C-alpha positions, 0 to 999 in steps of 0.5 A: 580319826573320824573322816570330816564327811562323817562328822558333818553327816552326824551333825546334820542328822543330829540337827534334823533329829532336834528339829523333828523333836521341836516341830511337834512341840511347836504345833502342840503349843499353837493356840486353838482359834475361835472365829467369833463373827457378829453384825454390829459395831464394836462399841455396842453391848454385844461388841464390847462383850465379844471383845471381853470374852476374847480377853478372858478366854486367853487369860483363863486358858493360859493362851491355849485359845485365841478368839478372833472377833470380827464385828460389823459383818466383816466375815458374813452378813446377817442372813449368811452367818447362821449357815456359816456357823453350821458349815464350820466356817466360823465357830461362834456367833451371837445372833438375835433370838428371832434368827432361830425360828427360820432354823425350825426352832420356833420356840425362840419366838416366845421372847418376842411375845409382848409383856411376857416379861415384866422386868429383868428379874422375870427375864433372867429367871427364864434365861438363867434357869432350866427353861432358857437352857432347855430352849438352847438344847433344842438347837443341838439337832441343828449342829449348834450348841447354845452357850448364853443369853445376852441382853439388848434391852426392853423396847420403847415405842416412838412416833410423831404423836404421843402414845399414851393409850391403845387408841393412839396406835390406831392407824399408825404404820409401825416398823417391825423386824420380820416376825409373825409375833410382832406383826400380831402385836401391832395389829392388836392395838390397831396399828399397821405393821411394816417390815423394814430392814433396820438400816432403812428405818431412819430414812423411812421415818424421816420421809413418812414411809412409816409413822413409828417403830419400837426399839431398845433406847440404845438402838433408837439413840445410836441410829438417831431415830429420835431426831425424826420422832417427836415422841417416845413412850417408855412402854418396856412392852417387849424384849430384844436379846441374843444367844451366843452359840457355837458350832457343836462339832467344834465345841464337842471336840475341844479338850474338857479343860478348855471347855470348862475355861471357856464356859467361865469366860462366857459367864464373865462376858455375859455379866458384862454384856448385860450390865453394859446393855442396861447402862447404855439404855439408861444413858441413851434415854437420858441423851434423847431427853437432853436433846430436846428433839423427842418428848419422853413419856412414861405411861402410868400403871393404869395406861401400861395395864391397858396396853398389856391387856390389849396385847397379851391375847397375842400369846394365845394367837401364837401358841400353835406356832410357838408351843403352848407348853413353852409359853406355860413354862415361862408363865410358871417361872414368872408367875404371870397369869393372863386370866387376871387381865 
């Protein structure tokens, strides 16, 4: 007969062994967490696409990956998020394309050039093709892997006077985001560029600190700028977009099958992002018109041509900064020939 103490000891050892066998399995099943930080609201094209990516990532990896989305600068503010990504404090971001120039990758300022894309067909031929992918690869030396481009939209001009000709811009104080390219763009039509934070723009327009600005229609409408701008001109002269990026060390360390699934989830989310951005801008323009607070003007082909002719010399001015090779690569894809202006 086995002594009671021995029997208890044996049961205890069996229990410990069973637990030891379970623990590694539990850890193996714990999902890989991706913290996706962004600085805009959930109910925006970027916010909606980020949430969709989180959902698709969980589905396609069968729960191996959990994407935690942090909107509205919950984790990091605009100026902090890139450093946080490089340090690995977050794994994924979707910053505006202009944010990469301060990292030393000034080629991304090509997206700020006025009239370099005539429409979404031109734009997506670049972002979805070798030129766009080669630009993303330039981020790798900074510890960043680029995954996709997400649209915000093409920009309109607004002011308290009609903007139909190049002459109409002369002397206007026009708000821009910090960009050497956008500074040169406004000066090309005789306007005085004023760098202001996006959050300060409505009040500056309301009080007359600045006379006008440029924005995709969705930004103009959601920030209520149309309430303090009497005229909106649908120039579609420039593009505003984002690049979805991930910490390179983290990405390279993922199992190959997980990366494959996440790339598919990102492709699906990119489609959603671009469709939502297009619809939101169309709806915003219609809402601005319906409000009756701003007069919407669509320039004629001739008026747009003259505006284009005035602004395109900025391409040459910025070539030494951005790189003529990068500009020429986009010209080749889109078929744009500045000599014909």
